[in-house]
C-alpha positions as CSV (number, residue, x, y, z in Angstrom):
1,M,48.7,18.4,23.5
2,T,50.2,21.3,25.4
3,I,47.8,20.6,28.3
4,V,48.9,16.9,28.3
5,W,52.6,17.9,28.5
6,T,51.8,20.4,31.3
7,V,50.1,17.7,33.4
8,V,53.0,15.3,32.7
9,G,55.5,18.0,33.7
10,I,53.6,18.8,36.9
11,A,53.5,15.0,37.8
12,I,57.2,14.5,37.1
13,F,58.3,17.4,39.1
14,F,55.9,16.6,42.0
15,F,57.4,13.1,42.0
16,G,60.9,14.6,42.1
17,L,59.8,16.6,45.2
18,L,58.5,13.5,46.9
19,L,61.8,11.7,46.2
20,S,63.7,14.7,47.6
21,I,61.7,14.5,50.8
22,A,62.2,10.7,51.1
23,W,65.9,11.2,50.4
24,H,66.1,13.7,53.3
25,E,64.4,11.4,55.7
26,L,66.6,8.5,54.6
27,G,69.6,10.5,56.0
28,H,67.9,10.7,59.5
29,F,66.8,7.0,59.3
30,T,70.1,5.5,58.3
31,T,72.2,7.4,60.9
32,A,69.7,6.7,63.6
33,R,69.9,3.0,62.9
34,W,73.7,3.2,62.8
35,F,73.6,4.6,66.4
36,G,71.1,2.1,67.7
37,I,68.1,4.5,67.9
38,K,64.7,2.8,67.4
39,V,62.7,4.2,64.5
40,P,59.0,3.1,64.5
41,E,58.0,5.2,61.5
42,F,59.4,6.5,58.1
43,M,56.7,8.6,56.4
44,V,56.6,10.9,53.4
45,G,53.8,13.5,53.9
46,F,51.5,14.3,56.8
47,G,47.9,13.6,57.7
48,R,46.0,10.4,56.9
49,T,48.1,7.4,55.8
50,L,47.4,6.5,52.2
51,W,49.7,3.5,52.0
52,S,52.1,1.8,54.4
53,V,54.1,-1.4,54.9
54,R,55.9,-2.7,57.9
55,R,59.4,-4.1,57.6
56,G,60.9,-5.2,60.9
57,E,60.2,-2.6,63.6
58,T,59.6,0.2,61.2
59,E,56.5,1.2,59.3
60,Y,57.2,2.9,55.9
61,G,54.4,4.9,54.2
62,I,53.0,7.8,52.3
63,K,50.5,10.2,53.8
64,M,47.9,12.5,52.2
65,I,49.5,15.9,52.5
66,P,52.8,16.0,50.6
67,L,54.3,19.0,52.4
68,G,57.2,17.2,54.0
69,G,57.9,14.0,55.8
70,Y,59.3,12.6,59.1
71,V,61.2,9.8,60.7
72,R,59.8,9.1,64.2
73,M,62.5,8.2,66.7
74,I,61.6,7.1,70.2
75,G,62.6,9.3,73.1
76,M,63.3,12.5,71.3
77,L,63.0,14.5,74.6
78,P,64.8,13.8,77.9
79,P,62.8,13.5,81.2
80,A,62.4,16.6,83.3
81,K,64.8,17.0,86.2
82,G,63.4,15.5,89.4
83,G,60.5,13.9,87.6
84,T,59.6,10.6,85.9
85,L,58.9,10.8,82.2
86,G,55.2,10.4,81.5
87,R,54.2,10.2,85.1
88,N,53.3,13.8,86.0
89,R,51.9,17.0,84.4
90,R,52.4,20.4,85.8
91,T,49.6,23.0,85.6
92,G,51.4,26.0,84.1
93,P,50.6,26.5,80.4
94,F,54.1,26.1,79.2
95,Q,55.1,23.5,81.8
96,G,52.1,21.4,80.9
97,L,52.9,21.7,77.2
98,M,56.4,20.4,77.8
99,D,55.2,17.6,80.0
100,D,52.7,16.5,77.4
101,A,55.4,16.5,74.8
102,R,57.7,14.4,77.0
103,R,54.9,11.9,77.6
104,Q,54.2,11.6,73.9
105,S,58.0,11.2,73.3
106,Q,57.9,8.3,75.7
107,A,54.7,6.6,74.4
108,D,56.5,4.1,72.2
109,V,59.4,3.3,74.6
110,L,59.1,-0.3,75.8
111,P,61.2,-1.4,78.8
112,Q,63.6,-3.3,76.5
113,D,64.0,-0.1,74.4
114,A,65.1,2.2,77.3
115,D,68.7,2.3,75.9
116,R,67.6,3.0,72.3
117,Q,66.1,6.5,72.9
118,F,67.4,9.5,70.9
119,W,68.1,11.6,73.9
120,T,70.4,8.9,75.5
121,R,72.9,9.2,72.6
122,S,75.9,11.5,73.0
123,P,75.5,15.0,71.6
124,W,77.8,14.4,68.6
125,K,75.7,11.4,67.5
126,R,72.5,13.4,67.8
127,I,74.0,16.2,65.8
128,I,75.0,13.7,63.0
129,V,71.5,12.2,63.0
130,M,69.8,15.5,62.7
131,F,72.3,17.0,60.2
132,A,72.1,13.9,58.0
133,G,68.7,14.9,56.6
134,P,69.7,18.3,55.3
135,F,73.1,17.0,54.2
136,M,71.3,14.4,52.0
137,N,69.5,17.4,50.3
138,L,72.8,19.1,49.8
139,I,74.4,15.9,48.2
140,L,71.4,15.6,45.9
141,A,71.6,19.3,44.9
142,I,75.3,19.0,44.1
143,A,74.8,15.8,42.1
144,L,72.0,17.4,40.1
145,F,74.1,20.5,39.4
146,F,77.0,18.4,38.2
147,V,74.7,16.4,35.9
148,T,73.2,19.6,34.5
149,L,76.4,21.7,34.1
150,M,78.9,19.0,33.1
151,G,76.5,16.6,31.4
152,V,73.9,18.8,29.6
153,G,75.9,22.0,29.7
154,V,74.9,25.7,29.7
155,L,73.5,27.7,26.8
156,T,76.6,29.6,25.5
157,P,76.9,32.0,22.5
158,T,79.1,30.9,19.6
159,T,80.9,33.2,17.2
160,Q,78.5,32.6,14.4
161,I,76.0,35.4,13.7
162,S,72.4,34.4,13.6
163,A,70.9,37.8,12.8
164,L,71.7,41.5,12.6
165,E,69.9,44.3,14.3
166,E,68.8,47.1,11.9
167,C,69.1,50.1,14.2
168,V,70.6,51.2,17.5
169,L,68.1,50.9,20.4
170,P,69.0,50.8,24.1
171,V,68.0,47.7,26.0
172,T,65.4,49.7,27.9
173,A,63.6,50.3,24.6
174,V,63.3,46.6,23.7
175,Q,62.6,45.0,27.1
176,N,59.0,44.2,26.0
177,G,60.1,43.0,22.5
178,A,61.9,44.6,19.6
179,P,59.7,46.9,17.4
180,D,58.7,45.6,13.9
181,R,60.2,48.8,12.4
182,C,63.0,51.1,13.5
183,P,61.8,54.3,15.0
184,A,62.3,57.4,12.9
185,G,65.7,58.9,13.4
186,A,67.2,55.7,14.9
187,P,70.8,55.3,13.7
188,R,71.7,52.3,11.6
189,A,73.4,49.5,13.5
190,P,77.2,49.4,13.1
191,A,77.4,45.8,11.9
192,L,74.8,46.3,9.2
193,A,76.4,49.5,8.1
194,A,79.8,47.8,7.8
195,G,78.6,45.0,5.6
196,V,78.4,42.2,8.1
197,Q,75.9,39.4,7.1
198,P,73.9,36.7,8.9
199,D,75.8,33.4,9.1
200,D,79.1,35.2,9.1
201,R,81.5,33.9,11.8
202,I,83.5,36.4,13.7
203,V,87.1,35.3,13.6
204,A,88.8,38.3,15.2
205,V,88.1,41.6,16.9
206,A,90.8,44.3,17.1
207,G,93.5,41.8,16.2
208,R,92.4,39.1,18.8
209,E,91.4,35.8,17.3
210,F,88.5,33.6,18.6
211,G,87.5,30.0,18.3
212,A,84.1,28.8,17.2
213,D,82.7,28.5,20.8
214,E,84.1,31.7,22.2
215,G,81.0,33.8,21.8
216,E,81.1,35.3,25.3
217,A,84.7,36.4,24.7
218,V,83.7,38.0,21.4
219,Q,80.9,39.9,23.2
220,D,83.3,41.1,25.9
221,A,85.8,42.3,23.2
222,I,83.0,44.2,21.4
223,R,81.8,45.8,24.6
224,A,85.4,46.9,25.4
225,S,85.9,48.5,22.0
226,S,85.0,52.0,20.9
227,G,85.1,53.8,17.5
228,P,86.5,52.3,14.3
229,T,87.5,48.7,15.1
230,P,88.9,46.1,12.7
231,I,87.2,42.8,12.7
232,V,87.5,39.6,10.5
233,V,84.5,37.5,9.6
234,E,84.5,34.1,7.9
235,R,82.0,33.8,5.0
236,N,81.6,30.8,2.7
237,G,85.1,29.6,3.8
238,Q,86.8,32.9,3.1
239,Q,88.1,35.4,5.7
240,I,86.9,39.0,5.1
241,P,88.4,42.0,6.9
242,L,86.0,44.8,7.8
243,T,86.0,47.9,9.9
244,V,83.1,48.6,12.1
245,D,82.3,51.8,14.1
246,V,81.6,50.4,17.5
247,I,79.4,52.9,19.4
248,P,78.4,53.2,23.1
249,N,74.9,51.9,24.0
250,T,72.9,50.9,27.0
251,L,73.2,47.1,27.3
252,P,72.3,44.5,30.0
253,D,74.8,44.1,32.8
254,R,75.9,40.5,32.6
255,E,77.8,40.7,35.8
256,S,74.8,41.7,37.9
257,D,72.2,39.4,39.5
258,D,69.6,42.0,38.8
259,P,68.0,41.2,35.4
260,N,67.1,44.8,34.9
261,A,70.6,46.2,35.5
262,T,72.3,48.0,32.6
263,I,75.7,49.4,31.7
264,T,77.0,51.6,28.9
265,A,79.4,49.6,26.6
266,G,80.4,49.1,23.0
267,Y,77.6,48.0,20.7
268,L,77.9,46.3,17.3
269,G,74.3,45.1,16.6
270,V,74.8,41.3,16.0
271,L,72.9,38.4,17.5
272,L,75.0,35.3,18.0
273,N,74.0,31.6,17.7
274,T,73.9,29.6,20.9
275,N,74.5,26.0,21.8
276,Y,74.9,23.9,25.0
277,Q,78.5,23.7,26.2
278,P,79.5,21.4,29.1
279,L,81.4,23.2,31.9
280,T,84.6,22.0,33.5
281,A,84.7,20.6,37.0
282,G,86.2,23.8,38.3
283,E,83.6,26.0,36.6
284,T,80.9,23.7,37.9
285,V,82.1,24.0,41.5
286,G,82.2,27.8,41.1
287,R,78.6,27.9,39.9
288,I,77.5,25.7,42.7
289,G,79.1,28.0,45.2
290,D,77.4,31.0,43.7
291,G,74.1,29.1,43.7
292,M,74.5,28.2,47.4
293,A,75.2,31.9,48.3
294,R,72.2,33.1,46.3
295,T,69.9,30.5,47.9
296,A,71.1,31.4,51.4
297,E,70.6,35.1,50.7
298,A,67.1,34.4,49.3
299,I,66.1,32.6,52.5
300,T,67.2,35.5,54.6
301,Q,65.1,37.8,52.4
302,I,61.8,35.8,52.8
303,P,60.4,38.1,55.6
304,A,61.0,41.2,53.5
305,R,59.1,39.6,50.6
306,I,56.0,38.7,52.6
307,P,54.2,42.1,51.9
308,A,54.6,41.6,48.1
309,L,53.5,38.0,48.4
310,F,50.4,39.1,50.3
311,G,49.7,41.7,47.6
312,A,50.1,39.0,44.9
313,A,47.8,36.6,46.7
314,F,45.0,38.9,47.8
315,L,45.3,42.2,46.1
316,G,46.0,41.2,42.5
317,E,49.4,42.8,42.5
318,E,52.2,41.6,40.1
319,R,54.0,38.5,41.2
320,G,57.8,38.8,40.9
321,E,60.0,36.0,39.6
322,N,61.9,35.9,43.0
323,S,58.6,35.5,45.0
324,P,58.6,32.5,47.4
325,M,56.9,29.4,45.9
326,G,55.5,26.2,47.5
327,V,54.8,22.7,46.2
328,V,52.0,23.9,44.0
329,G,54.1,26.7,42.4
330,V,57.2,24.7,41.6
331,S,55.2,21.8,40.3
332,R,53.2,24.1,38.0
333,I,56.5,25.5,36.7
334,G,57.6,21.9,36.0
335,G,54.6,21.6,33.8
336,E,55.3,24.9,32.1
337,I,58.8,23.8,31.3
338,L,57.7,20.6,29.6
339,A,54.8,22.3,27.7
340,Q,57.3,24.5,25.8
341,Q,57.2,24.1,22.1
342,N,60.1,24.0,19.6
343,V,62.9,24.1,22.3
344,P,65.9,21.9,22.5
345,W,65.7,18.9,24.8
346,Q,68.7,20.3,26.7
347,Q,66.7,23.3,27.8
348,D,63.9,21.2,29.3
349,V,66.3,18.9,31.1
350,S,68.5,21.7,32.3
351,L,65.6,23.7,33.7
352,F,64.0,20.7,35.4
353,L,67.2,19.5,37.1
354,N,68.3,23.0,38.0
355,M,65.0,23.8,39.7
356,L,65.0,20.5,41.6
357,A,68.5,21.2,42.7
358,A,67.5,24.7,43.9
359,V,64.6,23.1,45.9
360,N,67.0,20.7,47.6
361,L,69.4,23.6,48.4
362,S,66.5,25.5,50.0
363,L,65.6,22.4,52.0
364,F,69.2,22.2,53.2
365,F,69.4,25.8,54.5
366,L,65.8,25.9,55.8
367,N,66.1,22.8,57.9
368,L,69.3,24.1,59.6
369,L,67.4,27.1,61.0
370,P,67.7,26.7,64.8
371,V,64.0,26.5,65.4
372,P,62.0,23.4,66.3
373,P,60.5,21.4,64.7
374,L,63.2,21.9,62.0
375,D,66.4,19.9,62.3
376,G,68.3,22.8,63.5
377,G,66.0,22.9,66.6
378,Q,67.6,19.7,67.7
379,I,71.1,20.4,66.6
380,V,71.5,23.6,68.6
381,P,70.5,22.0,71.9
382,A,72.9,19.1,71.3
383,I,75.7,21.6,70.6
384,W,74.9,23.5,73.8
385,E,74.8,20.3,75.7
386,A,78.3,19.3,74.4
387,I,79.6,22.7,75.4
388,K,78.2,22.4,78.9
389,R,79.4,18.9,79.5
390,N,82.9,19.5,78.2
391,T,83.1,22.8,80.3
392,A,82.0,20.9,83.4
393,K,84.5,18.2,82.8
394,L,87.3,20.7,82.4
395,L,86.3,22.5,85.6
396,G,85.9,19.2,87.5
397,R,82.2,19.8,88.1
398,P,79.4,17.2,88.0
399,D,77.8,16.3,84.6
400,P,75.0,18.9,84.1
401,G,72.9,16.2,82.2
402,P,71.0,16.6,79.0
403,V,69.8,20.0,77.7
404,D,66.0,20.1,77.9
405,A,65.0,20.7,74.3
406,A,61.3,20.7,75.5
407,K,61.8,24.2,76.7
408,L,61.9,25.3,73.0
409,L,58.4,24.0,72.4
410,P,56.6,27.3,72.9
411,V,58.9,28.7,70.2
412,A,58.1,25.7,68.1
413,Y,54.3,26.2,68.3
414,V,54.7,29.9,67.3
415,F,56.9,28.9,64.4
416,V,54.4,26.2,63.2
417,I,51.5,28.7,63.4
418,V,53.5,31.3,61.4
419,F,54.8,28.7,58.9
420,L,51.3,27.3,58.3
421,G,49.9,30.8,57.7
422,F,52.8,31.5,55.3
423,S,52.3,28.2,53.5
424,V,48.6,28.9,53.0
425,M,49.4,32.4,51.6
426,V,52.0,30.9,49.3
427,A,49.6,28.2,48.1
428,I,46.9,30.8,47.3
429,A,49.4,33.0,45.4
430,D,50.6,29.9,43.5
431,I,47.0,29.2,42.4
432,V,45.6,32.7,41.7
433,N,48.7,34.5,40.7
434,P,51.5,32.0,39.8
435,V,55.1,32.8,39.0
436,R,55.6,32.4,35.2
437,L,59.0,31.8,33.7
438,F,57.8,32.2,30.1
439,G,55.4,35.1,30.2
């Protein structure tokens, strides 16, 4: 049954990725149509067409390789100065490359469509068309985060004790699981020594009272305490005052993004129950902002992670949780999430939606990189064109004309080669040495 749920999870998440790609292209398509640009194709995927249908002047379809998608607009590149688009080809390697691209860009332009080409639109309209795709991913990511954080909620400790630790052990000693027996000489945990029992609810610490869902505040109060500390627990409807000897111990640093970071803080030796608590709108916005910052930082760190990725793919080295993943990897994790046994439904839904939101955030930032064929590779030339034209207008000079985005094509070819090599390496690592969230 676990295998079945794994396959179902992979299929569901893969379908979510395809929807994210189609949603991205819908942004380009809709704004292009608004501005009168002709769009012959709207495709999800690359390679051979598996299915398509024509509606009006646009063919909609799905292709074999689900690694992206595209909306084909006519006239993406302007004609070269002093030349007729598609009528000549220079012999230099880069010049010929650019002329071939211009001719391909003009292939679908009929005489009646001359004024419906992408390059003929003003720079601000071209910027909107190209930014609309990544912006759609951003909208989807934010919507998914709001559904997850405000609808499902986040796993939050309560003030009810689920279990007691028997002895004092630093977090570094239990990273691979707590031992079945306390080591010889390990001191008894303070809560157990003071008479605290499982199912007790901590009502107050050092005179400060807490509600049933304020488990994090209780943890903070314990960490900030030291030495003999009065606490009040509720047991079978009665409040019982106790004194516990809070001692310093090495604990996880909850304020750090590094899962292995530790601090020295007050230790009681209690494990609190948890449940899912919806966040407020303000808390949700704060978490989304943090997520965007972490995603942007992770993208900037991709080049530095390539050596470790190579080692994981070809040398059998350990694959870290922050290793770059592709379609294969994230889909496999989708199956891993759904295959979990005896977990609340909130956990499955939350992990699914959070991961899909993170993928859409990554698509937003990646597509804004100023490198063709990414969307940023068309946005930057349009911005530069607007600057040049406005500057010429202010200085009373002639209109300099469109910026020749074809000059970036050599950069685009290098980027595509590097990206394909990187994608193959990621796919190999995802297959032979996948990232595992649950061990």
